[in-house]
C-alpha positions as CSV (number, residue, x, y, z in Angstrom):
1,M,-153.8,72.7,219.3
2,A,-150.9,70.3,219.1
3,E,-147.7,71.9,217.9
4,T,-146.2,70.7,214.6
5,R,-142.8,69.0,214.6
6,D,-141.1,72.1,213.1
7,V,-142.6,74.5,215.6
8,F,-141.6,72.2,218.5
9,L,-138.0,71.8,217.2
10,A,-137.7,75.6,216.7
11,R,-138.8,76.2,220.3
12,L,-136.3,73.6,221.5
13,R,-133.5,75.3,219.6
14,R,-134.4,78.7,221.0
15,S,-134.4,77.3,224.5
16,L,-130.8,76.1,223.9
17,G,-129.7,79.5,222.8
18,G,-130.3,79.4,219.1
19,D,-132.8,81.3,216.9
20,G,-134.3,78.1,215.5
21,R,-132.7,78.5,212.1
22,D,-128.9,78.2,212.7
23,T,-127.8,74.7,211.6
24,G,-124.1,75.6,211.2
25,A,-122.9,73.7,214.2
26,A,-124.6,70.5,213.1
27,E,-123.4,70.8,209.6
28,R,-119.8,71.4,210.8
29,R,-120.0,68.4,213.0
30,L,-121.2,66.2,210.1
31,A,-118.5,67.5,207.8
32,E,-115.6,67.2,210.3
33,R,-116.7,63.8,211.8
34,P,-114.9,64.4,215.2
35,R,-113.8,61.1,216.8
36,G,-114.7,60.3,220.4
37,P,-112.4,58.6,222.9
38,I,-110.7,55.5,221.4
39,P,-110.4,52.6,223.9
40,A,-106.8,51.7,224.6
41,R,-107.8,48.0,224.6
42,G,-107.7,47.7,220.9
43,Q,-104.6,49.9,220.3
44,L,-102.1,47.1,219.9
45,A,-99.4,46.0,217.6
46,T,-100.5,43.5,214.9
47,P,-99.6,40.2,216.7
48,A,-101.3,41.2,219.9
49,R,-104.3,42.6,218.1
50,L,-104.8,39.3,216.3
51,D,-104.4,37.3,219.5
52,L,-107.0,39.6,221.2
53,F,-109.4,39.1,218.4
54,Q,-109.1,35.3,218.5
55,N,-109.4,35.2,222.3
56,M,-112.5,37.4,222.4
57,A,-114.1,35.5,219.5
58,E,-113.5,32.2,221.3
59,E,-114.8,33.6,224.5
60,A,-118.0,34.3,222.6
61,S,-118.3,30.6,221.6
62,A,-116.9,31.1,218.1
63,T,-114.2,28.8,216.8
64,V,-111.1,30.3,215.1
65,V,-108.5,28.7,212.8
66,R,-105.6,30.6,211.4
67,L,-104.5,29.8,207.8
68,A,-101.3,30.7,206.0
69,A,-103.0,31.4,202.7
70,A,-106.4,31.8,201.1
71,A,-105.7,28.6,199.0
72,D,-106.0,26.6,202.3
73,I,-109.6,27.6,202.8
74,P,-111.4,24.7,200.9
75,A,-109.3,22.1,202.8
76,E,-110.1,23.7,206.2
77,I,-113.8,23.9,205.4
78,A,-113.9,20.2,204.4
79,R,-112.0,19.3,207.6
80,Y,-114.4,21.4,209.8
81,L,-117.5,19.9,208.2
82,A,-116.2,16.4,208.8
83,Q,-115.3,17.2,212.4
84,E,-118.8,18.5,213.2
85,N,-120.5,15.7,211.3
86,L,-122.1,18.1,208.9
87,P,-123.0,17.4,205.3
88,A,-120.2,18.2,202.8
89,E,-122.3,21.0,201.2
90,I,-121.9,24.7,201.5
91,R,-123.7,27.8,200.2
92,L,-121.1,30.3,199.1
93,A,-121.5,34.1,198.9
94,P,-121.4,35.1,195.2
95,D,-118.2,36.9,195.8
96,P,-115.6,36.5,193.0
97,R,-112.8,36.4,195.6
98,L,-114.4,33.3,197.2
99,A,-115.3,31.7,193.8
100,A,-111.6,32.0,192.8
101,L,-110.5,29.6,195.6
102,P,-109.4,26.1,194.6
103,W,-112.7,24.3,195.3
104,S,-111.8,21.7,192.7
105,D,-109.2,20.4,195.1
106,R,-112.1,19.1,197.2
107,P,-114.2,17.0,194.7
108,L,-116.4,15.6,197.5
109,L,-117.5,19.1,198.7
110,T,-120.6,20.3,197.0
111,V,-120.4,24.1,196.5
112,T,-123.3,26.3,195.3
113,A,-123.4,30.1,195.3
114,G,-126.2,32.7,195.9
115,I,-128.6,33.9,198.5
116,S,-130.0,31.6,201.1
117,E,-133.7,30.9,201.3
118,G,-133.5,29.1,204.6
119,H,-132.7,25.6,203.4
120,D,-128.9,25.7,203.6
121,A,-127.1,24.0,206.5
122,V,-123.8,25.8,206.0
123,S,-122.9,29.2,204.5
124,V,-119.5,30.7,203.7
125,T,-119.0,34.5,203.5
126,A,-116.2,37.0,203.7
127,A,-116.1,39.7,206.4
128,M,-115.2,43.3,205.7
129,A,-113.5,43.6,209.1
130,G,-113.0,42.1,212.5
131,V,-112.9,44.1,215.8
132,A,-110.2,43.0,218.2
133,E,-111.6,44.6,221.4
134,T,-114.7,42.3,221.3
135,G,-114.0,39.6,218.8
136,T,-116.7,40.9,216.5
137,L,-117.1,40.5,212.8
138,A,-118.3,43.3,210.5
139,L,-120.2,42.2,207.4
140,V,-121.7,44.5,204.8
141,S,-124.6,43.6,202.5
142,G,-124.4,43.8,198.7
143,P,-124.7,41.8,195.5
144,D,-121.6,39.7,196.5
145,T,-122.5,39.5,200.2
146,P,-126.2,38.7,200.8
147,T,-127.2,39.1,204.4
148,T,-129.3,36.0,204.3
149,L,-126.1,33.9,204.4
150,N,-125.2,35.6,207.7
151,L,-128.5,34.7,209.4
152,L,-130.4,31.7,208.0
153,P,-128.0,28.7,207.8
154,D,-127.4,26.8,211.0
155,T,-123.6,27.0,210.6
156,H,-121.8,30.2,209.4
157,I,-118.2,30.0,208.2
158,V,-116.6,33.5,207.8
159,V,-113.3,34.2,206.0
160,L,-111.4,37.2,207.5
161,A,-108.0,38.4,206.3
162,T,-105.6,39.4,209.2
163,G,-105.1,42.7,207.5
164,N,-108.7,43.5,208.1
165,V,-108.6,43.0,211.8
166,V,-108.8,46.5,213.4
167,G,-108.7,47.4,217.1
168,T,-112.0,49.3,217.5
169,Y,-115.4,49.9,216.1
170,E,-114.4,53.4,215.2
171,E,-111.9,52.0,212.7
172,V,-114.7,50.0,211.1
173,W,-116.7,53.2,210.4
174,A,-113.6,54.9,209.0
175,R,-113.0,52.0,206.6
176,L,-116.6,52.1,205.5
177,R,-116.4,55.8,204.6
178,A,-113.1,55.2,202.8
179,R,-114.6,52.2,200.9
180,Y,-118.0,53.7,199.9
181,G,-117.3,57.4,199.8
182,A,-118.9,60.4,201.5
183,G,-122.6,60.1,202.1
184,V,-122.8,56.5,200.9
185,M,-123.3,53.4,203.0
186,P,-124.2,49.8,202.4
187,R,-127.9,48.9,203.0
188,T,-126.9,46.7,206.0
189,L,-124.0,46.4,208.3
190,N,-124.1,43.4,210.6
191,F,-121.9,43.3,213.7
192,I,-121.7,39.6,214.7
193,T,-120.1,38.4,217.9
194,G,-120.2,34.7,218.3
195,P,-123.0,32.3,217.3
196,S,-126.6,33.2,218.1
197,R,-127.8,32.5,221.6
198,S,-130.5,33.4,224.1
199,A,-131.4,32.6,227.7
200,D,-134.8,34.4,227.6
201,I,-136.7,31.2,228.4
202,E,-136.1,30.0,232.0
203,Q,-132.6,31.4,231.9
204,K,-131.4,28.4,230.0
205,L,-128.8,29.1,227.3
206,Q,-130.0,28.0,223.9
207,M,-127.6,28.3,220.9
208,G,-129.0,29.2,217.5
209,A,-132.0,31.1,218.9
210,H,-132.1,33.8,216.3
211,G,-129.4,32.8,213.8
212,P,-126.6,30.3,213.3
213,R,-125.7,28.0,216.2
214,R,-122.1,27.7,215.0
215,L,-119.7,30.4,213.9
216,H,-116.3,29.3,212.5
217,I,-113.8,32.0,211.6
218,L,-111.0,31.4,209.1
219,L,-108.4,34.0,209.9
220,V,-106.2,34.1,206.8
221,D,-102.7,35.5,207.0
222,A,-103.1,38.2,204.3
223,D,-103.9,41.9,203.9
224,D,-107.0,40.8,202.0
225,L,-108.5,38.0,200.0
226,P,-107.4,37.8,196.3
227,S,-108.2,41.0,194.6
228,R,-111.1,41.2,192.2
229,D,-108.6,41.4,189.3
230,Q,-107.1,38.1,190.5
231,A,-110.5,36.7,190.8
232,S,-111.6,37.6,187.3
233,Q,-111.3,34.0,186.1
234,P,-112.8,32.1,189.1
235,A,-112.8,28.4,189.5
236,R,-116.6,28.2,189.3
237,P,-118.5,26.4,192.1
238,R,-120.4,23.3,191.1
239,A,-124.1,23.8,190.7
């Protein structure tokens, strides 16, 4: 007769020196959250960390522009769309911090907000963090940050504050725990390094194979985007 799962696991524990019932070691490890080795690559002073993030993101075929202030975001997006010969239309994450930006300064730019159903050419979202050692973005899901905007549009524009660029992945997990609290996580955490690509077919590189073919990162010189208090009276996107 096939063993049940519990019987099998109990036998496995006993073979490792336990009695099949002692879970203290596992519980202590979960409570203490010991950290493994941290790569030296990302342990840099802020200027070098930002340079490393930009270099690694660009090596992964993303484009990166540094901005002095969040108020410069609409102008940079308009410039980028014109440069890439893209329509002056964006689908904005329904994040109050993004809605509060001065979109009215760009009257020719059509801005709508909400989830993507696959028909949007360009999306704009905010990243929770960036990882310098690999040039990776960390984006969490939620009412203000729908994951569809990360994956469906052909062009993905991501806003990242310099204060949210960390050295390593381990620091991202620490920030998640601090932000959401013990035992709570977002439904989805996307780690994104460069635009989507694949060389599965005849070893020929194809951009946009499983997601956006363009990734444009706006690295804003700030600890964060405007706070939610500052964004309480947003300049509403045009429908």
